[in-house]
Structure formats: structure tokens, C-alpha cells
N, C-alpha and C positions, 0 to 999 in steps of 0.2 A: 504494500500500500504506500501511499504518498501523503506526507504532511506538507502543507503550503502555509507559510507565514507571510501575510501581506503587511509590509512596513512595520515589522516588529521593533519595539523601542527599548526593551529591557534585556540586556545581555544574559543575565542569569536565567531568564525564562527560555530564551532561545537555546542556551547551553543545555538546560534540562531536557528540552524537546529533542535536541540533537542526540543526547544520550539515550532517550527512549527510542528514537528511530534506529540507532545503532543496535540496540538490544533486541529489536523486533525485525530487523532486516528491512525496515521501511526507508524510503527516500525522503530527504528533506529539501524543500524548495523555498528559497528566500527571495522575496520581491522587494526591491529598493523603493524608496530610501530606507536604509536601516538606521536605527537610533544609536548605533555603536559601530566600532570597527571589528572586523572578523578576527583581528589579532588581540582584541581586548582580553585582559587577564580574567575578568569575571566570566566571560563567555567560555574561555578555555577551561577554567576551573570547574564550572558546572557540567561541562561535557566530559570531564575526567580525561582519561587517556584513550578515549574511544574515537577520536576524530579521524584516525586513519582507517577506521572500520565503517565510516559513514559515507553514504552516497549523497552528496550535497550539490545543488545547483543554485546559482544566484542569477536573478533577472534584473534588468534595468528598471522595469516597470510592469504593471499588471498586463498591459497589452502584449509585451514581449513574452510573458508567461503564456497567455492565451494563444499567441501565434505559434509558440513552440509545441503546444498541446491542444490543437483545435478540436479534436474529437474526444477529449478527456471528459469523464464524468466527474464533476467537481462539486462535492457537497460543501456548502458554506455555513459555518457555525455562526449563529447570531442569537441573541436573547429575544429577538423579535419574531422568530419563525413560528407558524402554527403547528408544525409537526416536530416531533422529537427525534433525536438521533437513533432511538430504538425503533422507530417506525419505518425504517428503510432497510433494504438488503444491500450489503456492501460486497463488492468484488475485489479480487486481489490487485487490480490495476486502478482502483478508484483513488481520487484525490480528496483530502479533507482540508479545507481552507479555514484559516483563523485570521482575524484582523488584528490591528495593533491594539495594544493594551488600553489606551485611553479613548479610543473611538470605535473599535471594531471594524468590520468591513463597511465601506461607504454604502449608503442606502441606494445609490444609483446602480451599483453592482448587484446588490441584493434584488432590486426591482427587476433587473434584466434576467435574473436567474431564480425567480421565486420558487420554482418547482424543486430546486436543489437546496433550499434553505432548511436548516435543522437547528434545534436548540436542545440544551440540556436543562431539564426542569429544575427550578429552584424557587425559593420563597419570593413573594412579592416585595417590591420596594428596595431591592438590592440590585446593583448594576450588573455584576458578572462574577464568574469564578476566575481564579488565577489561570492565565493562558496555558502554562505547562500542564496544569491539572486537567483543564478542559480538553486539550489535545490528547492526553493519555486516556481519558474516559472514552472518547469517541473512537480513537484508534483501537483500543482493546475490544470494544464492541464489534468493530469490523473484523478483527482477528478472531474473536470468539465465534462469530458467524461462519468463519472459514475453518473452524476446528483447529486453530492455531497451527496450521500447516507450516512446516519448516522450522518450528520453534521447539526447543528442548521439551521432551515429554515428562521427565522427572528431574527433581533436584537432588543433589547429593549433600549429605551432612559431612562435615569435616572429620568428626570423631567416630560417628556411628554409621551403620549400614541400615537403611530402612527395613530391609528384609529380616534382620535379626531382632528388631524391636517388636515386642508383643505387649 
């Protein structure tokens, strides 16, 4: 799957999302302008030492992203959508777009793509979830729907073996 960040502003959020993408084998797409440098220490720290395991592409603007992926199915996360992220069926090549922390995806883009808009349910009168949390929630729903294909099936304890525990 693909995570798309439209004009992200906070390096730690983008770094956390990069780490999530690396751990899930998902691609990360960043659309400029970015609110930070790709060399920024906070960005690198949040992504740990996973940067070399990450498929990342940077675009000059939203139109450049759309031109590069004209046929892509792009779900757009917004607090304003009538349908939730759990109301749709995701495929392995789908894109999940999230807007910048202070403003989200511009309403002009949402209006042009209303059938692809999704939201994460939350209580009234609050603006939004943290960007990296929102991306993880939606991405993992998509991966769950695909039975986590290609991801590790069981975890290993350091000191014990799961099979020997009763």
C-alpha cells in the first residue's frame, strides 16, 4: 500500500509514518512544500535506522503526484467525510492520503474526489487525531483486509519460545 502526505509540517510525524511504512512494506509519498528538510534531525530520529528500508518519493506539488499516478485509487482522510475508513475495501496498490497537520487536505481537492473521502470516527468538537496515528489506523485496516500478506506471521520472544509456554 501507499501513504501520501500532502504538505506535511511536523518532522516527527513524518518520521513516525516513515517508520510505519518501512515496517509494513508500504511506500511513502511526500508532496511539497514540506515544513522541514529531509535531513532534519527530528525526522531522522523518529524514523530510526529504517530509512534505507523505505520506498520514498517526493513530488513538487499535488499535480505532479496526480500526473505520476493518474489511475491510482487515492483514499483521502478528512474529518469531514460521510463514510469511515472501515466502510471501504482496500487493495494492495491503493493510496491513503493525509493532509498537513494544521489544515488537512484542501476542500477543493476533497470536493473533486468526494467518493474517495474517508474519516476516522471521533468525538464531536475536536479537530483531529495526530497525523502519524491516523495514518497507522487506516493503513493497518487496509493491511488487515488483505490478511497482512507479506508481513511477519508470529513474533519471537527474546528469552522464551512461544511453543514451550503453557
